[in-house]
C-alpha positions as CSV (number, residue, x, y, z in Angstrom):
1,M,-11.5,14.4,-4.5
2,N,-12.7,13.2,-1.1
3,K,-14.6,15.5,1.3
4,F,-11.5,15.7,3.6
5,E,-8.4,17.6,2.7
6,E,-5.7,15.2,4.0
7,F,-4.1,12.5,1.9
8,I,-4.3,10.3,5.0
9,S,-7.1,10.9,7.6
10,E,-7.1,10.5,11.3
11,K,-8.2,7.1,12.5
12,F,-12.0,6.8,13.1
13,D,-14.5,4.1,14.1
14,L,-15.6,1.7,11.3
15,A,-19.2,2.4,12.4
16,L,-18.9,5.9,10.8
17,L,-18.0,4.3,7.4
18,I,-21.0,2.0,7.7
19,E,-23.2,5.0,8.3
20,E,-21.8,6.8,5.2
21,N,-22.8,3.8,3.1
22,S,-26.2,3.3,4.6
23,K,-28.0,3.9,1.2
24,V,-26.4,0.8,-0.3
25,S,-27.7,-2.1,1.8
26,V,-25.2,-4.7,0.5
27,Y,-22.3,-2.4,1.4
28,Q,-23.8,-1.8,4.9
29,R,-24.2,-5.5,5.5
30,K,-20.7,-6.4,4.4
31,L,-19.1,-3.6,6.3
32,K,-21.0,-4.6,9.4
33,D,-19.6,-8.1,8.9
34,L,-16.1,-6.6,8.9
35,Q,-16.7,-5.2,12.4
36,N,-16.2,-8.8,13.6
37,Q,-12.5,-8.3,12.7
38,Y,-11.8,-4.6,12.4
39,H,-12.5,-1.7,14.7
40,S,-11.3,1.4,12.9
41,V,-10.3,2.9,9.5
42,R,-8.2,5.7,8.0
43,K,-9.4,7.2,4.7
44,T,-7.0,8.0,1.9
45,R,-7.6,10.7,-0.7
46,A,-9.3,9.3,-3.9
47,D,-6.7,10.7,-6.4
48,G,-5.7,7.5,-8.2
49,S,-2.8,6.9,-5.8
50,C,-4.8,5.8,-2.8
51,F,-3.3,2.2,-2.7
52,Y,0.3,3.3,-3.0
53,R,0.0,6.1,-0.4
54,G,-2.1,4.1,2.0
55,L,0.1,1.0,1.9
56,C,3.3,2.9,2.6
57,F,1.7,4.9,5.4
58,A,0.1,1.8,7.0
59,Y,3.2,-0.3,6.9
60,L,5.4,2.4,8.4
61,E,2.8,3.0,11.1
62,F,2.9,-0.7,11.8
63,L,6.7,-0.6,12.1
64,L,6.8,2.2,14.6
65,G,8.6,1.1,17.7
66,K,9.8,-2.1,16.0
67,Q,13.5,-1.3,15.6
68,Q,14.7,-4.5,14.0
69,E,11.9,-4.7,11.5
70,I,12.1,-1.0,10.5
71,L,15.9,-1.4,9.9
72,R,15.1,-4.4,7.7
73,F,12.6,-2.4,5.7
74,K,15.1,0.5,5.4
75,H,17.6,-1.9,3.9
76,L,14.9,-3.1,1.4
77,V,14.2,0.5,0.4
78,V,18.0,1.2,-0.1
79,Q,18.3,-2.0,-2.2
80,S,15.3,-1.0,-4.3
81,K,17.2,1.8,-5.9
82,S,19.4,-0.7,-7.7
83,E,16.3,-2.6,-8.9
84,V,14.9,0.7,-10.3
85,V,18.2,1.5,-12.1
86,M,18.4,-2.1,-13.4
87,A,14.9,-1.6,-15.0
88,G,16.3,1.3,-17.1
89,F,15.4,4.4,-15.1
90,Q,18.1,7.0,-14.8
91,E,19.0,7.7,-11.2
92,H,19.1,11.5,-11.4
93,L,15.4,11.5,-12.5
94,F,14.2,9.7,-9.4
95,K,16.9,10.5,-6.8
96,H,14.8,13.2,-5.1
97,H,11.8,10.8,-4.7
98,Y,14.0,8.0,-3.4
99,E,15.7,10.2,-0.9
100,T,12.4,11.6,0.3
101,F,11.0,8.1,0.9
102,L,14.2,7.0,2.7
103,S,14.2,10.1,4.9
104,I,10.6,9.4,6.0
105,V,11.6,5.8,6.8
106,E,14.5,7.1,8.8
107,M,12.2,9.6,10.5
108,A,9.9,6.7,11.5
109,E,12.9,4.9,12.8
110,L,14.2,7.8,15.0
111,D,11.0,9.7,15.8
112,G,8.6,6.9,16.2
113,S,5.5,9.1,16.4
114,I,2.3,8.7,14.4
115,S,1.8,12.4,14.3
116,S,5.1,13.0,12.5
117,L,4.3,10.2,10.1
118,L,0.9,11.7,9.4
119,T,2.4,15.2,8.8
120,A,4.9,13.8,6.3
121,F,2.2,11.9,4.4
122,N,-0.1,14.9,4.4
123,Q,2.4,17.3,2.9
124,Q,1.9,17.1,-0.8
125,C,5.6,17.4,-1.8
126,S,6.9,14.6,0.4
127,S,3.7,12.5,0.1
128,D,3.7,12.6,-3.7
129,S,7.4,11.9,-3.8
130,V,6.8,8.7,-1.9
131,V,4.1,7.7,-4.3
132,Q,6.1,8.5,-7.4
133,Y,9.1,6.4,-6.1
134,V,7.1,3.3,-5.1
135,R,5.3,3.4,-8.4
136,L,8.8,3.1,-10.0
137,V,9.6,0.3,-7.6
138,A,6.5,-1.6,-8.6
139,S,7.3,-0.9,-12.3
140,A,10.9,-2.0,-11.9
141,Y,9.7,-5.2,-10.2
142,L,7.6,-6.1,-13.2
143,R,10.0,-4.9,-15.9
144,N,12.9,-6.9,-14.4
145,R,10.6,-10.0,-14.5
146,A,9.0,-9.2,-17.8
147,E,9.1,-12.8,-19.2
148,F,7.0,-14.1,-16.3
149,Y,4.6,-11.2,-16.0
150,Q,4.0,-10.9,-19.8
151,H,1.4,-13.8,-19.3
152,F,-0.7,-11.5,-17.1
153,I,-0.7,-8.5,-19.6
154,R,-3.4,-8.2,-22.2
155,E,-2.5,-9.4,-25.7
156,G,-0.8,-6.7,-27.8
157,M,0.8,-4.9,-24.9
158,T,4.3,-5.4,-23.6
159,V,5.2,-5.3,-19.9
160,V,7.1,-2.1,-20.5
161,D,4.1,-0.5,-22.2
162,F,1.8,-1.7,-19.3
163,C,4.1,-0.2,-16.7
164,A,4.5,3.1,-18.6
165,Q,0.8,3.5,-18.9
166,N,-0.7,1.9,-15.8
167,V,2.0,1.8,-13.1
168,E,4.3,4.9,-13.4
169,Q,1.6,7.5,-14.1
170,M,0.5,9.3,-10.9
171,A,-3.3,9.3,-11.5
172,M,-3.5,5.6,-12.6
173,E,-5.4,3.4,-10.2
174,C,-4.0,0.2,-8.9
175,D,-5.0,-3.3,-10.0
176,H,-4.1,-6.8,-8.8
177,I,-0.8,-7.0,-10.7
178,Q,0.5,-3.7,-9.2
179,I,-0.4,-4.9,-5.7
180,I,1.6,-8.1,-6.3
181,A,4.6,-6.2,-7.6
182,L,4.8,-3.6,-4.8
183,T,4.2,-6.0,-1.9
184,Q,6.7,-8.4,-3.3
185,A,9.3,-5.7,-4.1
186,L,9.2,-4.2,-0.6
187,E,8.1,-7.4,1.2
188,I,5.0,-5.9,2.8
189,P,2.5,-8.5,4.0
190,L,-0.9,-7.3,3.1
191,Q,-4.6,-8.4,3.3
192,V,-7.2,-6.6,1.2
193,E,-10.9,-6.9,2.0
194,Y,-13.0,-6.5,-1.2
195,V,-16.5,-5.2,-0.7
196,D,-18.7,-5.1,-3.8
197,K,-22.4,-5.1,-4.7
198,T,-22.7,-8.9,-5.2
199,E,-24.6,-11.0,-2.6
200,N,-21.6,-13.1,-2.1
201,V,-19.6,-13.1,1.2
202,I,-16.7,-10.7,1.5
203,N,-13.8,-11.7,-0.6
204,H,-10.2,-11.1,0.6
205,H,-6.8,-11.6,-0.8
206,I,-3.5,-11.9,1.0
207,F,-0.3,-10.7,-0.7
208,P,1.8,-12.7,-1.1
209,E,-0.3,-15.8,-0.6
210,G,0.4,-17.7,2.7
211,C,2.1,-14.8,4.5
212,S,0.9,-13.4,7.9
213,P,-0.4,-9.9,7.0
214,S,0.7,-6.8,8.9
215,V,-1.3,-4.3,6.9
216,F,-5.0,-4.4,6.1
217,M,-6.9,-2.4,3.5
218,L,-10.5,-2.1,2.4
219,F,-11.3,-1.9,-1.3
220,L,-14.7,-0.3,-1.8
221,E,-16.0,1.6,-4.8
222,H,-12.7,1.4,-6.7
223,H,-10.9,3.0,-3.7
224,F,-8.5,1.7,-1.0
225,N,-8.7,2.7,2.7
226,I,-6.7,1.4,5.7
227,L,-8.3,-1.0,8.2
228,Y,-7.2,-1.8,11.7
229,R,-7.6,-4.9,13.7
230,E,-7.6,-4.7,17.5
231,E,-5.3,-7.8,17.8
232,V,-2.9,-6.4,15.2
233,Q,-2.4,-3.3,17.3
234,K,-1.6,-5.4,20.4
235,A,0.7,-7.8,18.7
236,K,4.0,-6.1,19.2
237,N,5.9,-9.3,18.8
238,M,4.9,-9.9,15.2
239,D,8.0,-10.7,13.1
240,S,7.6,-9.6,9.5
241,S,11.1,-11.0,8.9
242,K,9.3,-14.3,8.4
243,F,7.9,-12.8,5.2
244,I,8.2,-15.3,2.4
245,V,9.1,-14.0,-1.1
246,K,8.0,-16.6,-3.6
247,L,9.2,-14.8,-6.8
248,N,12.8,-13.8,-7.4
């Protein structure tokens, strides 16, 4: 568990994260390079669900005050229930988690405050319900497209087995295929900055490829935190309705 109690921390200057990693020179150098693009960060608790929780919080935070876009996202969340049922999950087993997630989306729509969003994501019951539901959404996306995604699963394991073991379980960390599944399923444009110990330049991936990202995350030491760009905060006219879904 991280040193802080919250699932999602308050926003703080990226320089503090650089200071925390001062003992690893390559991390420090790469994080300093990120300061050319990013000004602050939020930590997520290292509990195996940092990606799912961080992505949902960061995207809802981005949508605050953007009425048209948040209504669009709300519609996608409502639609996702049918996808989850289609994948073979019984509705009564996930109904509470779905309704909790939808209620937080509606709260973001009506309340529009970061403090309310932080409170919801830092209450274990509601926060874990969001994570459990979006894990099912990611699993359903893969299961419903099993023929395509089977090629990305190791030999001897079916897509259903992979999802049951590596997507649906709360403590299981996220890998590339889970990121693809969730960002495609909920149409969340994401950029991940990967900081490792190699001497190479910082590697980043945009999900899905070619989109204009609204959410930025840092992957460091097998853990995802949320990054913030100054220009992203000011760009109120960004239109995520231009998001392109390449896989159907």
